[in-house]
C-alpha positions, 0 to 999 in steps of 0.5 A, spaced: 224 407 787 224 404 779 230 402 777 234 405 771 234 402 764 241 399 766 237 394 771 237 387 769 231 386 764 230 380 767 225 381 772 221 388 773 222 392 779 218 388 784 215 394 788 210 390 791 216 388 796 217 396 798 214 396 805 214 402 811 215 398 818 215 401 825 221 399 829 222 397 836 223 404 838 216 406 835 221 410 829 219 408 822 223 406 816 222 403 809 224 397 806 226 397 799 230 393 793 236 396 792 237 398 784 243 400 781 241 408 782 244 406 789 251 406 788 252 412 792 248 411 798 251 404 799 258 407 798 256 413 803 253 408 808 258 403 808 263 409 811 259 410 816 259 403 818 265 401 824 271 397 822 268 392 828 261 391 824 265 390 817 269 385 820 263 382 822 260 381 815 267 380 812 270 376 816 277 380 815 278 388 815 274 390 809 275 399 810 272 400 803 268 397 797 271 397 791 267 398 784 266 391 783 263 391 790 259 396 789 257 393 783 255 387 785 251 389 791 247 394 787 245 389 781 240 384 782 235 379 778 231 379 784 230 372 783 236 368 784 240 375 788 236 380 791 238 386 795 234 389 800 235 396 804 232 400 810 232 407 809 231 413 813 230 420 810 232 417 804 239 414 806 241 407 807 242 405 815 242 397 813 242 392 808 241 384 806 242 380 801 242 373 799 245 369 793 241 362 791 247 357 792 246 349 790 248 343 795 255 345 794 254 352 796 256 354 789 251 360 785 246 356 783 239 358 779 233 354 780 230 349 782 235 349 787 232 352 794 237 354 799 241 362 799 246 364 803 244 370 806 248 377 811 246 383 813 249 389 815 246 394 820 250 402 821 252 402 828 247 408 830 241 404 828 243 398 831 238 395 837 232 398 834 230 391 831 232 392 824 236 387 823 230 382 826 224 387 820 229 385 814 229 378 816 222 378 816 222 381 808 228 378 807 224 371 808 218 373 804 221 375 799 225 368 798 219 364 800 216 367 793 222 366 789 222 359 791 227 359 796 226 354 803 232 355 807 237 359 808 245 359 810 248 363 814 256 364 816 256 369 822 263 369 827 262 367 834 262 373 837 258 376 832 252 376 838 247 380 836 246 377 829 246 370 833 241 372 837 237 376 831 237 368 827 235 364 834 229 369 836 226 369 830 222 363 831 224 359 825 226 351 825 234 352 825 241 348 825 246 350 827 253 348 827 261 350 828 265 350 822 272 352 820 272 358 826 264 360 824 257 359 826 253 355 820 246 357 821 241 354 817 234 356 817 227 353 814 223 359 811 217 356 813 213 360 817 211 356 824 207 358 829 213 360 834 215 365 828 209 368 827 208 369 835 215 372 835 213 376 829 206 379 832 210 380 839 215 384 836 209 388 832 205 389 838 211 392 842 213 396 836 207 400 835 205 401 842 211 404 843 210 408 837 203 411 840 207 411 846 212 417 843 206 421 841 202 420 848 207 421 853 213 426 850 218 430 853 217 437 849 211 439 844 212 444 838 205 447 836 206 450 829 202 455 827 201 458 833 198 464 832 201 471 834 194 474 836 189 470 841 184 465 838 185 460 832 187 453 832 194 453 834 193 458 839 187 454 842 192 448 843 197 452 846 192 454 851 190 447 852 197 445 853 198 450 858 192 450 861 193 442 863 199 443 866 203 439 861 210 437 865 214 437 859 217 444 855 213 447 850 214 452 844 210 456 839 213 456 832 210 460 826 215 463 821 211 470 821 213 471 829 218 477 829 226 475 829 226 478 837 218 475 838 221 472 845 215 468 847 208 467 846 203 465 852 210 465 856 213 459 852 218 460 847 217 462 840 220 461 834 219 461 826 222 454 826 222 448 829 230 448 827 231 454 831 230 450 837 236 448 841 233 442 844 230 436 842 222 436 840 219 430 841 212 432 838 209 437 833 202 439 833 200 442 826 196 447 825 198 451 819 193 450 812 194 444 807 199 447 802 204 449 808 204 443 812 209 439 807 214 445 809 213 444 816 213 436 815 220 437 813 223 442 818 220 436 823 224 431 820 230 435 819 231 436 826 229 429 830 221 431 831 219 423 833 211 424 831 206 429 828 198 431 830 196 434 824 190 438 825 190 441 818 184 440 813 184 439 806 186 432 805 182 426 803 175 429 805 175 434 799 176 429 794 181 426 790 186 431 790 186 431 798 187 424 798 194 424 793 196 430 798 194 425 804 198 420 801 204 424 800 204 427 807 204 420 810 210 418 805 214 424 807 212 423 814 214 416 814 221 418 811 223 421 816 221 416 821 216 419 824 208 417 825 202 421 824 195 422 828 191 425 823 190 430 818 184 433 819 185 430 827 181 434 833 188 432 838 190 427 844 190 428 850 193 424 856 191 424 863 197 421 866 199 425 872 207 423 870 205 428 863 198 431 863 197 433 856 192 437 853 194 437 845 187 438 843 182 443 841 177 440 847 173 445 850 172 441 857 178 436 858 176 430 861 178 428 868 183 423 869 180 416 870 181 409 867 177 409 860 181 410 853 177 413 848 179 413 840 174 416 835 174 417 828 170 424 828 171 430 831 164 432 832 163 425 835 169 426 839 166 433 842 160 429 844 164 424 848 168 428 852 162 432 853 157 426 856 163 423 860 164 430 863 157 430 865 157 423 868 163 425 872 167 419 867 175 420 867 179 418 862 186 415 861 187 417 854 184 421 848 184 420 841 181 424 835 184 421 829 180 425 824 182 422 817 187 417 820 191 416 814 197 412 818 195 411 826 188 407 827 185 404 832 189 398 831 195 402 834 192 404 840 189 397 841 197 395 841 198 401 846 191 399 851 193 392 851 199 393 856 197 400 858 197 399 866 192 406 867 187 404 862 181 399 865 177 400 859 178 401 851 173 405 847 173 406 840 168 410 835 170 407 828 167 409 821 172 404 817 176 399 818 182 399 814 184 392 816 179 388 819 182 382 820 188 384 824 183 388 828 179 383 830 185 379 831 188 385 836 182 386 839 180 379 841 187 379 844 186 385 848 179 383 850 182 377 854 184 382 859 180 388 858 173 390 855 174 393 849 167 397 846 166 399 839 161 403 835 161 402 828 159 408 824 157 408 817 154 401 817 149 402 811 151 407 807 155 403 803 161 407 802 168 409 806 166 416 810 170 422 806 177 422 808 178 415 810 181 412 803 181 404 806 179 397 802 172 397 802 170 390 804 163 387 801 161 383 808 155 385 810 155 390 817 150 383 820 157 379 819 162 384 821 158 385 827 158 377 828 166 377 828 166 382 833 163 378 838 166 372 836 173 376 838 170 379 844 168 386 843 163 389 846 159 392 839 153 398 841 149 400 836 150 409 839 155 413 842 150 413 849 150 405 849 158 405 849 159 411 854 153 406 858 157 400 857 163 404 859 162 407 865 159 400 868 165 396 865 170 401 868 168 402 875 164 395 877 167 388 877 164 383 872 158 379 874 159 371 875 152 370 872 146 372 868 143 372 875 140 380 877 136 382 883 132 388 882 130 393 889 127 399 890 122 404 892 118 403 886 114 397 884 113 400 877 119 402 875 122 395 878 117 392 873 120 396 867 127 394 870 125 386 870 121 386 863 128 389 860 132 383 864 128 378 860 129 382 853 136 382 854 136 375 856 138 376 863 135 372 868 131 377 873 129 375 881 122 378 882 123 385 884 123 387 891 119 393 892 121 397 898 116 402 898 115 410 897 116 411 904 123 407 903 129 411 907 136 411 904 137 406 910 133 402 908 136 402 901 142 400 904 140 394 908 137 392 902 143 392 898 148 389 903 142 383 903 142 382 895 150 383 895 150 377 900 146 373 896 149 367 893 144 366 888 145 374 885 150 376 880 149 383 880 143 388 882 140 394 879 137 399 884 131 403 881 130 410 886 124 415 885 124 421 889 121 418 896 115 420 901 117 424 907 114 424 914 108 429 912 106 424 906 109 429 901 114 427 896 121 430 896 126 430 891 131 429 897 139 430 897 141 425 892 148 425 896 145 421 902 142 416 898 149 415 895 152 415 901 148 409 903 149 405 897 157 407 896 157 404 904 153 397 902 157 396 895 163 397 898 162 392 904 159 387 900 162 382 895 165 385 889 158 384 884 156 390 879 151 394 882 147 399 877 142 405 879 137 407 875 133 413 878 128 419 876 128 426 878 133 425 884 137 432 884 145 430 885 144 422 885 148 421 879 153 426 881 154 424 888 155 416 884 160 418 880 164 421 885 169 417 889 168 416 896 172 414 903 170 409 908 163 413 911 160 413 918 154 410 917 150 404 921 152 397 919 148 394 914 142 389 917 144 383 914 152 382 913 155 380 908 158 374 906 165 373 904 163 371 897 167 369 891 170 375 887 170 375 880 174 379 876 175 386 875 173 388 868 180 391 866 184 386 871 187 380 867 186 373 870 191 368 871 187 363 867 187 367 861 192 371 856 196 376 860 200 383 857 207 384 859 205 389 864 198 386 867 193 392 868 192 395 874 186 394 878 182 402 879 185 405 885 192 402 883 194 407 878 195 414 876 189 418 875 184 413 879 178 415 882 177 409 886 179 408 893 180 401 895 183 397 901 185 389 901 180 384 904 181 384 912 185 379 916 179 374 917 178 373 910 172 377 909 171 382 903 175 389 904 172 395 904 172 399 897 168 405 895 168 407 888 163 410 883 156 406 882 154 408 875 147 411 874 142 411 868 135 415 867 132 409 864 132 402 865 133 399 859 139 403 859 142 400 865 140 393 863 143 393 857 149 396 860 149 390 864 147 385 859 153 387 855 157 386 861 155 379 863 155 376 855 163 380 856 164 376 862 162 369 859 166 371 853 172 371 857 171 366 862 170 361 855 176 365 852 181 363 858 181 356 855 180 356 848 177 352 843 181 347 839 182 346 830 181 339 830 186 334 826 182 329 822 184 323 821 188 322 816 185 317 811 178 323 811 182 329 809 187 328 802 190 336 802 196 335 797 189 332 792 186 337 794 192 341 791 192 338 785 186 339 783 185 345 784 192 347 780 189 343 774 182 346 775 185 354 774 190 351 770 197 355 768 194 362 767 187 363 772 182 368 770 183 373 775 176 373 776 176 366 778 171 360 775 165 356 778 166 349 779 161 344 775 157 339 779 162 334 778 168 338 780 165 341 786 163 333 788 170 331 787 174 337 790 169 336 797 170 329 797 178 330 798 175 333 805 171 328 807 165 332 804 160 327 800 154 331 796 149 327 794 149 325 786 145 329 781 144 326 774 141 332 769 134 330 766 133 334 759 127 330 758 123 324 760 126 319 758 133 321 761 129 322 767 127 315 767 134 313 766 137 317 771 132 314 776 133 307 774 140 308 775 139 312 782 134 307 785 127 309 788 124 314 791 127 320 788 126 328 788 126 332 781 127 339 782 129 345 778 136 348 778 134 354 774 137 360 777 130 364 779 127 357 782 134 354 785 133 353 792 125 355 792 120 349 793 116 354 795 114 356 787 113 348 786 120 347 783 121 340 787 117 333 787 120 329 793 118 322 793 117 320 786 116 312 787 116 309 780 116 310 772 109 312 772 110 317 778 116 321 775 113 322 768 107 325 772 111 330 775 116 331 770 109 333 765 106 338 771 113 341 772 113 344 765 106 345 764 107 350 771 114 352 770 116 352 762 120 348 759 126 344 760 131 347 757 129 353 761 128 350 768 134 345 767 131 339 771 135 334 775 134 327 779 136 325 785 136 320 790 131 321 796 134 323 803 133 322 809 127 327 813 130 332 817 133 340 818 134 343 812 140 348 813 145 351 809 153 352 810 157 358 807 165 359 806 167 366 803 173 370 803 172 377 803 179 381 801 179 385 808 176 381 813 179 373 811 175 368 810 168 367 814 164 361 815 156 361 816 150 357 818 143 358 818 136 355 816 135 353 809 128 357 806 125 364 805 125 366 812 131 365 815 134 369 809 129 375 810 130 375 817 138 375 817 138 369 821 145 367 819 151 366 824 158 367 822 165 366 825 173 367 822 176 361 819 179 357 822 174 355 826 175 352 833 170 346 835 168 351 840 166 356 834 162 350 831 158 349 836 157 356 838 155 357 831 149 353 830 147 355 837 147 362 836 142 363 831 134 365 832 132 358 830 137 354 833 131 350 837 128 347 830 135 343 832 134 340 839 128 338 838 122 344 838 116 342 839 116 335 841 121 334 835 127 329 835 134 333 836 138 332 829 145 330 829 148 336 831 155 333 832 155 331 825 153 338 823 159 341 827 164 337 824 161 339 816 162 346 819 170 344 821 171 340 815 169 346 810 173 351 815 179 346 813 178 346 806 178 354 805 184 355 810 188 350 807 186 353 800 185 360 799 184 359 792 177 356 794 174 364 795 167 361 795 163 355 798 155 354 798 152 348 801 145 348 800 141 344 802 144 340 807 139 336 811 140 334 818 137 328 820 137 325 827 143 320 825 147 323 820 146 328 814 146 329 807 148 335 802 144 336 797 147 341 793 153 344 793 157 351 789 164 352 789 168 357 786 176 358 785 180 364 784 188 366 784 189 366 791 188 373 794 194 377 799 195 374 806 197 380 809 196 378 816 201 372 814 206 376 811 212 380 814 210 386 819 208 393 814 204 399 815 198 400 810 199 405 804 192 407 803 
């Protein structure tokens, strides 16, 4: 809302303060500055506040606002006097105001840095987290305007408001004066305030998803009068799934006496329905959607699934229609899945919701599936159905204009019915938030992601999101850092998901291979080596092996303490008459189930070729079977954590996810360990694969994920360097000076001396470089630096390209320097083109490159690789998000393929990796402390056996980009 002409011209209306937020109960509201046009809204709001709340606000009976009050509360300069309102449906439900004051509590202007703050929340909306959200936003506004502290006077009986201040996580002081509680809050964000904010964000966003997945009633808007069509299909699927709530059909074309459709009440509008409607599925043409949304919003519907097409996927006009759809829905406090969505499924026995177009609904299971593509969603559902896998929840979000994969990560984090999260993503609206949420979720259950549109260079149609400049390889590395299992295809996603959902996590990379085909065993062995696993020599049971032989061999492998997982390979076995038999797959499956159930908890995967019924039988949950006990008794080995179960050493959600077999919709039965302490008999699905490479790849992903999870249980630390090696205030002053009072928004590169000075403030020494525009100057520079020296060109087309002949090393004296100078200019061009420089020689070592860049969407990224064309051509560069921990730095230099060069490859002496790790941490600290540093490149960094030398450095400064992850909670607006 823009201000009227009467608004104070002192400062323009700050539209960047406007924000949509999710409240504690999952509903949405809008926060915006109050303007002079809000007088009537303010009066109406105040009339709906109880006398008790008014007393708490004004410390006296205050039945109505005077004209002077209304003028005061609606006229602000947006600097010293600021008011914010929370609106739903365009009407106020809460307000907050601050007034800048001096040390005596009198009205003041800058540089006074304290303000008095006061809140008022309508009684009907108290308890929804409104005041907490307002405090976050008014605190951010105050910091922007140079205010560092809030002062508040609260009556002792106003416990709700005292709790809002107390629980915010800010540093505060409290005293009791003149019958009221005096609170002072330091507005500088703290680790506690950030944790509080993110905890509230998680609970609110998870609740908003829960309202969509577990409604008590559903209305299908656009259900046709005759069979067929999108709306009628959804209605049929709702009824077919046995939805436990109430269902309604809505179509404005229904006759007044329509009565029912498919046995459910039929109405011409949501307003005609006598009862509360929680969820509306909208299946009408795009031009009729606004009418449907208004009908829903005015009658208390909590959320929408919009199947209608004709939005951002149709171009600029559709994008604006999509933005207006989101604005309209949020104004009523509703969230949206879609538009252009395929629908949602919740297989919980308490809900049984199928509000989708899925032709084959999945069975109940432990996998949560999110996809941004309806076509991919259909393919995934079909594939999971064929392989006997079950889902807890399924969401196909279409253009995902509002609710996205981030919201479902918030929900799955504490969902006890989901053990594995699978996501097919074509765009990341907020990569920084995604990696943060994925890291937290991956600490308790696996997150498997396929990223589509990786190489197209553009956002898919319909996805109106900020464009990230970082390459896909960097995105993949950052996902791995967050514990995300990044795979390339939806087939690999299903393969990994099945193993992670039904098998325990491997304790290590050691793999036992057994089966009745030597060739298939060797293929599996080779695949394990290719994936970095440690396979044991395959055990060939021969083609005459019986199901009992398989059971005995599997039991023996599981009992072996030198084995962490088992891959069983099987081909049709040979019968007594010498002929190959396809056999009954159920018999072999029963034997494998029995061995796996009785042995220690280790992952088992099966690779099979043309054994009829085996995959289906392995996918079925079974009970304990009456087969002979294995000839090799299994030992009571330690049980590794299950994929979807939180361990006591790692972060845990509010509600620890249950193991398969303990939640609703489970497909696995289990019993506790016996009284003797040995492993209990358990039976469940064993994933089967038609190719060794697919089984091993899924197993390798589980091994890497298990290793990440063990490490995440004890996270790395961001080290604190000695005070005399890092001058943060001095660096800040230097940056302010270099940028100037009116910085160019495009930024500016630093000159060599400027970059050296800035880096030096963080203990990073760059070797002095002196220009050499002619031989005489070169000789003088060498005399200043001392021989031996290096002579090199710095022209952009020759920089860091020693292979082109632009570098002369170990120049020992003046004569050699003059000869080298002449050779360079004769070979490559004039000095003005070459821009020669002279540097003192550095100790010999390995040339490396350290970089840090700021991506507007992903944030600061720290990168490392070896210098030179081969590494650049092969893309052999590792990446981590900033701030990097000591563990990140150590992993960074060890994760490139050429890392052996640093550790004594082919008899060479190992280099000083400790010094390299320290350099990486200093660069990380610099860009984290100063967001104005948008790019750093140290090239080359020569790492010797002792110490390192930074020979070249380039730094770019720019006005700092907005850090949305550190600001108050807000929903994205694309």
